[in-house]
FISEKOL-309128 format. One record per residue: z, y, x of N, C-alpha, C, CB in turn; residue in one letter. Coordinates in steps of 0.1 Angstrom, whole numbers, plus 5000, padded with zeros to 4 digits. Each point is the difference from the previous one (the first is absolute). Glycine has a CB too. Layout:
ZYXZYXZYXZYXA/...
END
This chain:
321271286869499249995013500749915009499150234997M/500349665007500649915009500250055014499049824987N/502150155019500350045014499749895009501850164993K/497449865018499849905010500050065014498649864984I/501750075026499950055013498649965006502649995003I/496650115000498749975005500050005015498950114980Y/500849785027500050005014498649975006502449924999I/497049984995498749955006499249934989501049985023L/497750044977499249924991498949945008500550154981F/499049745013499049925008498750085002501049794990C/498450205021498850075004498849904997501250155017I/497949894975498949924996498750055007501149944978L/497949985023498850045007499250104991499849785011P/500850354990499450114991498650035003502250094998F/497449905015498650035004499049914993500950085022S/499649804974499049914993500050044985500549825017M/500650234978500050034986499350134996502149864999M/498150245009499550134996500950064990497649935005G/501950174988500850074990499749944986500050215014Q/500649684984499849934986500850084990499749775011T/499750254977500650084990501249924994497850124994H/503449935006501249924997500249994985501050075021P/499849834975500449994986501550024999498149844995D/502550185017501550035000500350085013500549794986K/500450315012500450075012501650005000497950154999I/502649835013501450005002500350125010500349754996I/500650344999500450115009501449995004498450154988I/501849855025501349995006500450135006499749765005I/501550294990500550135006501249965009499350144979K/500549895034501049975010500850135003498749815010N/502650174991500950125004500649965013500550064976T/499350045034500649985013501050105003497849915008Y/503250065000501050095004499650055014501949894986H/497950245016499650055013501250035008498050104990E/502049855022501250015009500350155003499549775010E/501750264995500450135004499250055011502349964991S/497950175012499350075011500249925014500250224988F/501049735013500349935013499649855001501850175002F/497749784987499649864999498549994997502349944993E/497149955008498649984997499949884991499350105022T/499549904971499749884991500250044985500749855019G/498850064973500150014986500449864994498350194999E/502749814992500449884994499749994985501949995017N/497449914979499749984986501249974992497649935006I/502750144984501349974992499749954986501150185014I/497749844981499749954987498550004997502350084992S/497349844998498650004995500049994985499249905022S/499950184972499849984986498549954998501750194994D/498149734996498649954998499650034985500349825017T/498450214982499450034987498849924999501050234999L/498849694991498849924997499150074990501349785006I/497550244998499150074991498949904995500450225012V/499549764975499049914994499150074991501649825002T/498750304994499150084991498750035007502050104988D/496949855006498750015006499650155003499349794989K/501050305002499650145002500750065012499650024975K/501749955025500850055011499649945014501950044984K/497849835015499549935012498750075005501149784993I/498050244998498750065004500250145006498949864982N/501950225011500250135005500650015014500450074977Q/500649845026500750005012499149945011502249984988L/497249915009499149935010498850095004500849784991F/498750294999498850095003500550115009499049954978S/502250115020500550105009500249955014501150114980A/499449765021500349945013498849975008502149914990L/496850085004498849955007499050115002500349774991T/500150365008499150115002500250055015500150074976K/499049885032500150035015499150125003500549765005Y/500150355001499350125003499750015014501150114981D/497749955023499850045013500850125004497649914999T/502650125014500850115004499550134993500549895022Q/498250134978499450134995500250004985498350015018E/501649884975500250004985501550034997498149834997K/502750115011501550034998500350155002500549765008L/499050305003500250145002499450084988499949965025L/499050004970499450074989500949994988497749955009S/502949944989500949984988501250115001499449754999K/501050285013501150105002499550145002501349825010F/497450204987499450145000499750055014501350044980G/498549875030499650055013498549975002502349965009I/496950144994498649995001499749975015499650164981D/499949725022499849965014498850085006500949774995T/498150274997498950085005500550145005498449884985N/502650175007500650135004500749995013500250064976F/500749845025500849995012499249975013501949934985I/497050005013499149975012499350125005499749774991K/500150335001499150115003500750145001498249874990N/503150145008500650134999501450015008498950034978N/501049945035501349995008500750145000499049825014P/500350294987500650135001500850034987498250075016N/501149904973500750034987501249914998497850064990Q/502149825015501249914999501250055008498449804996L/501350255016501050055009500750124994498749915020L/500650174973500550124993501149964990497850125004K/502149764991500949954989501449975006498149914987L/502050085026501349965006501050114998498849865017Y/502450114978501050104998501449945003498650104982D/501449815028501249935004500950095009498849784997G/502350155008501050085008499550045014501749874988R/497150085017499550045013498950114998500649775009F/499250284979498850094997500050115010500149944976K/501050125027500050125009500249975014500950124981K/499249755022500349955014498749955007502449954993K/496650025000498849945006498950115002500649774989I/498950245023499050105002498649974995501250065020D/498649814979498749944996498950055010500749994975W/499549975037499050025010498949904998501650105017N/497349914991498849914998500449865001498550185008Q/502349785002500449865002500849954989499950045024Q/501050044970500849964989499249974988501950135009Q/497149974989499149984988499249885001500050254998K/499449735014499149885001500849874997498650125017E/502649874988500949894998500349974985501050045023F/499550074971500449984986498849994990502150135006I/496849934997498849994992499649854998499250245007Y/500949695004499649865000500949924990499250015024K/502150034976500949944990499750044986501749995018K/498150144980499950054986498749974994501550185007L/497549785000498749974994499849854999499150225009T/501949704995499849864999500749944987500049995026D/499349954965500649954988501149905002497850034989P/502149905023501149905003501450075001498349865012K/501650274993501350075001500650024986499150125020T/500149924970500550024987500449874993498550204998Y/500849695005500449874994501349965006497649944997F/502650085016501249965007501250084994498749955021Y/501250184978501150094995500249984986499450175017E/499649804975500149974986500849874998497950124994L/501849785014500749875000501550025003497949885006N/502350205004501450035004500850074989499350015024N/500050094970500650084989500349904988498750205007Y/500449714990500349914988501149915003497650014994I/502449925018500949905003501450055003498149865008T/502050274996501350055004500650084989499350005023K/499950044967500550094989500949924991497950145002K/503349914996500949944990501050104996499749785011C/501050194978501050094995501449975006498750034979I/502250075022501349975006501050014988499450105023Y/501249784975501050004989501249915004498150034983N/502749935007501249935003499749865006501150124981V/497749845017499649875005499350015014499849924977Y/500450185031499350035012500249895011500150244994H/501049685004500249895010499349874996502250105005N/497049914984499349884996498550025000501949944985F/497449955018498550005000499549904989499950065025L/499149984968499449914990498649965003501550114983F/498149775013498749955003499549914989500550015025E/498250004972499449924990499149905006500250184983Y/499949695013499049905004499449944987501349945022I/497450074978499349964988499249885003499850244992I/500449655000499449875002499149974988501949925014L/496850064988499149974989499749855000499050235001S/501049714987499849864999498849974990502449965004Y/496949934999499049954991500249854998498350185007Y/502049784980500349864997501249955009497649964993K/503450135008501249975008499849985015500849894980D/498150165025499750005014500050145006498749784997E/502050245013500150135006498750045006502449975005L/497050144991498750045005500050135008499149904980T/501950185018500050125009501450065000497650054995S/502750035015501350075001499850145005501249785004T/499650314990500050155004501450045003497950044986F/502350035025501350055004500050155001500549785012T/500550284982500150145000500750065013500150004975S/499850135026500750065011501550004996498050155005N/502949845004501450014998500450144998500549795013K/500250244976500250144996501550024996497650024993S/502850105008501450034996500050064986500650055023K/498449924969500050044986498850094997502449975000G/496750065009498950094998498749924997501150175015G/497949844994498849934998500149865007498750225000Y/500749684993499949875005498649965006501849944984Y/497250145012498749985006500050065014498949994977F/500349975032498949904998500549855000498550165011P/500749764983500349855000499149935010500750024975Y/499749875030499249925009499849864994500950135020V/497849834980499849864995500149905011498550104982D/501249775014500249895010499050015011500949864981Q/498150225018499050015010500250135009498449874985S/502850195013500450125007499250134996500749855018K/498650134970499350124995501050094993497849874997R/502050265005500950104994499450064988501050055023I/499949964966499650064988500750134997499549774991I/499850345010500650134997499850044986499750075024Y/501149894967499850034986501350024994497949864999N/502550274998501350034995500149964985500250185017F/498749784977500149954986500749874999497950124995K/502149815016500849875000501450024998498349905016I/502350214991501450034998500350034985500150095024D/499049994970500250044986500149874991498850225004N/500349694998499949884992501349915002497550015001Q/502949985011501249925003501250064994499049925021I/501150224980501150074994500149974985499850185017N/499049824976500049974986500449864997498250174998K/501449735010500349864998501549985002497849935008L/502950155001501449985002500850104992499549935023F/499850144967500650114992500850105008500149834982N/499250215029500750095009499250135001500849815013K/500050304986499350145001499850035015501150074978K/497849985025499750035014500850135004497749904998S/502950095014500750125005499350065012502149894993K/496750075009499250065011499650144998499249775005S/500950315005499450135000498550004999502050095013N/497450014982498650004999499350005013500250134979K/498849795023499350005013499250135003499849754996M/500250285016499250125005498549964999501950085015L/497350014980498649975000499250135003500449824983Q/498350175020499250115002500450095011499550004977G/500550135021500350105011501449985006498450164989K/502649815002501449985004500149885010500850114978K/498549795018500049885009499350035013500149854980L/498850225019499250045012500950085009497849994987L/502950115008500950085008501149925006499550194985N/501049725008501149915005499549925012501049994977Y/497849955021499549915011499650095012499149844983I/500450285015499750085012501250045007498050094988I/503149955005501350035007500549885007500550164982N/499549725012500549885006499249975013500849914977K/497950105022499149965011500350095012498249924984T/501950215014500250105011501449975006498550174989I/502549815002501449985005500249865007500850164982E/498449745013500049875007499450015014499849894978D/499450215024499350025013500550125008498049894991N/503250165005500550125006500250005015501050054978I/499549835027500349995014498750025008501949854996E/497050095000498750015006499550155000499549764994T/500750304994499650144999500850095009499449954976L/501950025026500850085009499549985015502049984984F/497649905019499549985013498750085003501049775000K/498150234989498850085001500250155000498849804989L/502450245007500250145000499950075013501649964982S/498649975029499950065013498650055003501849855008A/497250104986498650055002499950144996499149774996F/501850294996499950144997500350095012500749944976S/500050005034500450075012499449955012502150064989Y/496749885010499449935011499850095012498849854983E/500750275015499750095011501350035008498150104987R/503049935006501350045006500649885008500450174982E/499549715011500549885007499249975013500849914977I/497950115022499249975012500450085012498149954984S/502650165014500450085012501049925009499750214986E/500949695009500949925007499349915010501650014981L/497149975017499249915008499950045015498749944980A/501750195023499950045014501149945008499150224993T/502049735000501249955007500349854996500950235002D/498549734987500449874994498849924995502250094994F/497949785005499149924992500650014986499249845019E/500150204971500550004986499849864994499450254998I/501749685000499949864994499750014985501649925018I/499250164975499850014986500650134995500149744997S/499650294990500650124994500149984985499250155019S/501849894975500249994985501150094995499249765002E/500750274985501150084994501249914998498450154989E/502849905014501249924998500249984985501150095021V/499149784975500249974986501549954998497549934998Y/503150134992501449964997501050085007499249774996G/502150195002501150075006500949915008499950164981R/500949895027501049935008499549965014500849914978G/500150065031499749965013499650125009499349774991R/499650305005499550105008500050144993498549845011Y/501250164977500050134992500649984986497950075013T/502450044980500549994987499250094991502349955009W/498150184989499350094991499150105007502049974984N/497649995028499250095008498650024993501249935021E/498250184983498650024995499149905005500450244999I/498349764997499149905005500049985015498650054980K/501549825024500249975014498949905004502550054999T/496949985012499049905006500649935012498050144991I/501949735009500449935012498949955008502049924987K/498050115026498949975009500649915011498750224996V/500749665005500549905010499250025013500649844982S/500150185029499450045013500349915012500150244991L/499049765018500249915012499350075012500149794986K/500650205026499350055012500549925012499750234989N/499849815023500349925012501450025005497750035006K/503150064989501350025004501049914993499550235004Y/500049704985500949914993499949865004499750154981M/501449785019500049855003499149934989502450025011L/497249864992499149934991500449994985499349875020P/502050124978500649994987500750124995500249765004N/499450365002500650124996498950094994501849995018V/498650084970499050094993500850124996498649814992Y/500650305005500650124994499550014986500250125022M/500849924969499650034986500350154998500549764992Q/498450315006500150154998499950034985498950045022F/502250014972500150044986499850154999501649804995L/497350234999499650144999500050054986498649975020I/502250144977500050064987498850094997502549995001S/497250014986498950084996500650134994498549804996E/500850315006500450134994498850084998502350005012H/497550044975498850084996498749935005501450215000E/498649664997498849925003499749985015499150084978E/501849965031499949985014501149925006498850225001K/501049705009501049935007500750085010498749794996L/502650185006500850065010499349995014502149954987Y/498150155021499350005013500249885009500350244999S/498749725008500149885009500550045014498249894987R/502150245015500450055013501349945005498850214995D/502249784997501349955004499949865005501150154983S/498349765010499949865005499349995013500149924976I/498850165025499350005013500850045012497950044987K/503050055010500950065010501249905003499450244993K/501149694997501249935002499949855002500950164985D/497949785012499949854999500349935014498450034982Y/501250035029500349935013501549985002497850095009K/502950024989501450005002500749904991499950245008K/499749764979500649914990499849865003499750184983I/499049785020499649875004500949955012497650034991I/502550055019500749975012501549974997498450145013S/502249954978501449994997500349864993500150254998Q/499049714993500349874993499749895009499450114978I/499549895029499649885008500949985012497650044992Q/503150075012500849995012501449954997498750185010D/501649794977501349944997500049855005500350154979I/500549825031499949865006500049894990501050105020P/500049894971500149884992499050004989502450005005F/497050114991498950004991498749955006501150194987I/498749865025498849975008500049855003499950235010K/501349714994500149865003499749924987501750055018D/498949994971499849934988498550004996502350064992Y/497050055008498650004997499249915008500350244993L/500149745020499249915008500349854997500050185018Q/501349804978500349864996499449954987502250035012R/497950064978499549964987498650054998502350024991D/496849885010498550034999499650044986499649855018A/501250124972499750034986500550144996500149764995S/500750315014500650124997499050125000502149915009S/498250194983499250135001501050114998497949884990K/501950225018500950124999499150124996501649915018L/498850164972499450124995500950125002498749864983D/500850245024500750125002499550104990500349965025I/500650104967499650094990500150155004500749834983Y/498450255013500050145003499650074987499449975024Y/501550124971499950074987499650145002501749854990F/497150195009499550135002500250055014500450054976N/500849995027500350055013501349955006498750214994N/501849685001501349955004500049844999501150224992S/499949735016500249855000500849954988499850015024G/500750084968500849964988499750114989501849885015I/498450084973499850094989501450024992497549944998N/502550154993501250034993500549894991499350245000N/499849684995500349894991500849895008498050044986Y/501649935026500749915008501350055006497849905006N/502250234997501350065005501049994989498750165014I/500949874973500949994989500549854998498950194989D/500249715014500449864998501049965010497849964991A/502150085021500949945011501250095002498049895010I/501950244986501050095005500750094989498850015021N/500450014968500550094989500250145006501049804987K/500150275008500350135005501550044997497650074996N/502950035010501450044998500550014985499850125022P/499349924970500450014985500349864995498650214997I/500549695006500249874996501249935007497649984995E/502650055017501249955008501350044993498650005022W/501450124973501250054994500349924987499650235010K/499449744983500149924987500749865004498050124989K/501649825022500649875004501550025003497749935009Q/502650184998501450025003500850024987499450115022D/500049964969500750024987500249874992499050244999E/499949685002500149874993501149915005497550024995Y/502649985019501049925006501450054996498449955020I/501750184980501350064996500449964986499550195016E/499549814975500249974986500549864998498350164994S/501349755015500449864999501549975003497649945006L/503050165001501449995003500950014988499550105022K/499949944967500750024987500749864996498450184993W/500949715009500549874997501349975007497749924996Y/502350115017501249975008501150094996498649925019E/501150214979501150104997500649964987498850185012K/500549774978500549974987500449854998498650184991N/501349755021500449865000499249924989502350065008N/496449964992499249934990499049925008500250184983I/499649695012499149915006498650034996501749825001E/497450225008498650044996499249884995500150185017P/499049844974499249894995498749995008500950044977K/498950055032498849995009500449965014498950184986I/500249775022500249975014499950135008499149764997D/502050305007500150135006499150005013502350044991I/497849865017499250005012498550004997501849875012E/497750054979498650004996499650134994500149754996K/500850314996499750134994499750105010501449944980A/499550065030499850105011498849985008502550015002I/497149865001498849975007498850054992501149805010Q/498950174977498850054992499950155000500349794985T/500850275013500150155000499550065013501949994983S/498649945028499650055013498550005002502249915009E/497149984987498549995001499450124992500149755003K/500550274985499450114991500250145005500449854981N/500750175025500450145005499850035015501650004981Y/498449895027500050025014498949925007502450044999C/496749894994499049925006500649905010498450194998G/501349815014500649915010501450055005497749945007C/502750174988501450055003500250045015500849864981N/498250185026500250055013500250155000498649825009Y/500950254981500250144998499550085012502049954986K/496750035017499450075011499850144997498949795007F/501250305003499650144998498550014996501850085017E/497950024975498750024995499050015012500950114979K/499449975030499150035012499849875008500850245001E/500149674999499949875007499149914993502350035009F/498049944978499249904993498550044997502149934989I/497750205011498650054999499149975012500950184986E/499749785025499249965012499849855001500950205011K/499649724979499849865000498649964998502349974991A/497349905013498749954999500049874992499350115022I/500049894967499949884991499149905006500550154980F/499949725021499149895003500449884992499650095023F/499449834975500149884991499449885008499950144978E/500949755021499549875007499849904989501250065022I/497649884978499849884991499749885009499150154982T/501249735012499949885008499949884991501450105019S/498049794986500049884993501249915003497550015000N/503350035010501149925005501350064996498649925019I/501550214983501250084997499850084987500750015024N/500450034970500050094988499350135004502149894990A/497250175001499550135002501150105001497949954988N/501950165020501150105001499550145001501349825012S/499550274984499850145002501150065009498950024977I/500650055033500950055010499850155003500149775011C/500850304995499950135005500450025014500450084976F/498849975032500450045014500650134999498249875011L/503150144993500850124999499850095012501649894984L/498750245016499850085012500949965012499550184984P/501649755014500849955011499649875005501950134990D/496849835006499449875005500749874995499450135020N/501449894969500549884993499149974989502450065006T/497749824989499149954990500849964987498349925017I/501350144972500749974987499149904993501150234999L/499449654999499449904991500450034986499949825019L/499350244973500350054987499849894990499450235006Y/499549714993499649914990499549865005499450204985Y/501149695009499549875003499449934988501849985018V/497149974983499349944988500549874996498050125007G/503349874990500749884996501350034994498849875018S/501750054973501350014994500949895005499150104980Y/500449815028500749885005500450025014498749854985D/502650195017500550035013500149875009501350194990I/498849695004500149885008498749965005501949934986K/497050105008498749965004499250115007500049844981E/500350285016499250125005500250025015500150104978A/498849945029500150045014499050115002500749775008S/499750325002499150115004500050005015500450144979V/498549895027499950015015500449865006500450265000F/499549634993500549875004501550005000497949975014D/502850124980501450004999500549964986500150185018I/500749724981500549954987501050114994499849765007K/499950284981500850114994501549964999498050074987M/502349805010501449964998500850005013499349864980N/499950155032500750015013500550145002498649825009D/501050284982500350145003501250044991497650045005L/503049874988501250044992499949954986500350205014G/500849794979500049954986500150114990501049795009N/499050334995500150114990498750074997502350035008K/496649914998498750064998499549974985499549985025I/500050124969499549984986498550035000502250074990Q/497149815010498550025000499550034986499849835019L/499150244980499050025011500350135009498349894985P/502750195011500250125008501149975011499450154979F/500149815032500849965011500850115006498449825005A/500950304998500750125005500749975013500250084977C/499249845032500649975013499350085011500549774992L/500350265019499550085010500149935014500850214987R/498149795020499949935013499750105011499249804988F/501250165024499650075012498649955004502450045008D/497050025003498749975004499849855005499850245006R/501349704997499949865004500349904989500750085023N/499549974965500249914989501449974997497849915004G/503250165003501449974997500550084988500349965025N/500449974967500550064987501150115004499549794987L/500350335007501050105002500950004988498450145013I/502949854989501050014989500050134993501449845013D/498750164974500050124992501450065001498249924984K/501950205020501350065002500550064986499550065024K/
END
């Protein structure tokens, strides 16, 4: 088999030629090296060519390459009945058995949204196409991609070209011709494997009910964020009780973990606004569900005026909000408090964890006592351990930190930030949405002007009401 490097071939006026039956086919197999996770791009490293002149083999391959299917015909080939999916949304939904099965209420709004997806053949065609093009085996060659380019000739004149999907060793179909038409025919792979004397290593394709189940799961999980937003309609009556004190901007179920919640039970976030808030200030009410009911709205109605006043009366924060027209400040309220246990743990930890830090620091003295040079950076090790065991390492009393108020500022000019107003009227800048201390700024303050020992994104800096930095004792 001759080795050549395939880079480019001449493009002929295919539209004028049509699909002329060839008397010769050349198959080029390109091998690409896929860059590492931290790099991008693909580099072609070799090409193999195979010239096919046997008429029978040419006819078989070319016939397979020129079978163009409609979407419905393609779905039918894989055992999906388009008439059934168009007319049985409820039965389709019952097939869902994915990881969110017990987390979705399937209220009327959620059903209406997903039924439109599940009864549209385009959804199945889209997911089938993704399934085919992304499906591959994982083997020792997983850093390499393979591609077939099939060139058909008649009387030594190039008449058509077909390019396969780039694969890591699984399926190479679908193929695309010079007119950008797509050919979904896995028999092409079989024929090419035979021509190259290669055994197929592809796993068996899903078909029928298994494929239907796969596509339903994928469709629902591809749209899970929208479904979580629509979840709030299950509690519409309870949420509406807030309308006596606020304009309800939006409501949705919290999706994902981190920042606000972790392993909490179902939580609904309601965005609120009223006349007591500055133009760019809002409240975010996070309400837990228990036994299909939301936590009482009484606490926020009782506390919100005081909380809004406390945040908006911080002089340097108020001045900043007026200077930065792009800024937005969100005050968070969790059931009946301005902070929740997840965030207390993040910024403060607890005495049990603090003791682990003390023990770890003590253990590092072993190197000095035994006159041994450590292979680790002791200072960095202590900093990392401090974050894990002590959060911001202020070691606030439990009764003190439980009275803190969580607020978040977003901006198009400054880095986003998460702060806590503490009971002593100091402000803890906990998180900065940047890793670049030289470029990042918050409240129009450059982070590198605040010291060179700050480790972003967790700044853990404390300010007084006028924006002056308080040294950590």
